[in-house]
Phi, psi and omega in degrees: 000135175257116188220161173254121183303136011271002180262032183229126176202135174179157175166149181212173167134034172247160180211118178274144175297143187261127174294147188273001177269142180280344186278334184244154181288162177299142183220232179046241193266166177244132175243114189240128175203154180295140178229070182242314180283167179301318181293319179295319180289327177294320177295316178299317180299319179298322181287325177294315178302316179299320180292327182280333182297136182088359181272349188101352177246118180273109184285147179227133175278128179240089179290152176222161180219127181248106183289163173291166183301321179241135188301329182295334178294333180296341182289331181233351178232102185304137175299155178286136177223149180200184183217119169272151178246122190230136174218147184234136169256120180284150174294161180296326176232151184304130180202157174267353181291120186222140179236137176251131176240124186214166175200157178266146183248357180278171180225161172289145180301134178090355181243135174281347168053054177296310179285316184243093007219045172300326180300315178291322178299313178298323179297316180297319178297316179296319180294322177300317180292319181292313184289333175295335181273352177298136180294328180217148177220131182268003181218152169285142180237122178257124176257127183229130169256112187274141174267154168058037171296325182288354177245038176094030177055042184296314182299315180289328176297317178297313183296313181296322179294318178297320180296315180299316180296330182291337183077006181287139181292148176223115179293310182192157175242140182234115184254135180237118185215110179071088178229031186239014183224125181213078188297322184271357174069019182274352178073006186286134177244141174271140180228122175250108183207138177288154178299151180137197186294329179291313177299319180298322180293317177298314183298316180294319179295317180297319179295318180296320183269356182059043177255121182287134177231152178232125178284126181217175180232133181230137188259009175213173189101176196289341178296333181295328178300328180275317179299323181297342180252014173088008180270150173288126182221138178244154182223122178248130181209174176290175189284067180292322183293337180268004176086009178278070191273131179285113184291349179266007181310127177057032182231167177295347184268002178281078189239359187230149176237134172283100188300314183297320180293315177299318180299323180294322178294320177296319177299317179298315179296320179300311182294324178294311181294326177300320177294323183283338182247006179297139180300000000 
């Protein structure tokens, strides 16, 4: 997560091996490496694509290029380039109702980023597998792993701008960033979501699963790219507003994920999305 303190925490670049069942979240081993340079992010993207294949979601690499303000600058200052990873689950019946679920997969330079944001990346992969197994879905679901969040949410800005230009309807966007650290063991998750049916779905799911949530507001991470364009966007993260701050943030020591805590966040997202896509 790229944030401005006190609403700022982030770093990424860990990757857990993915269990092959759609019913359970990814578990087993952890593979952690920095994902900051182009080559590192390309390797991460290849591994994410491999994890998504066979899930029912066909991943697609969507490269982008952001030129400098003046073309002459491109001669000595290379334009920014990155790659979003996108996969879509179609609704059971044709509909324009669409939901985006996303997380960023890049990391701050020098950090292996297990919490920020391998945890969110793993959640999106697990959710793709789970939702693909739903017998019916009343909405199309787009899963996106965004590049370059740590450089000003570039990947999500590109994606959200393209979506807006397309004129395609968007019911809601759900961003997952840092769900792997819970020092005090209270299981509390922060949720930034506007009032309405999306907030109601999260609240009902949390109550059913007995997962504590706290409504808070955060001014950075990839959901902001969508809100800035008028779309409904939700953000799920660890209890940052309560001061449960990961001391390894943006450091070489961000190497561990609290598996049980991450699993609870994935369960919450599953139950929430199930409510939003139920026929």
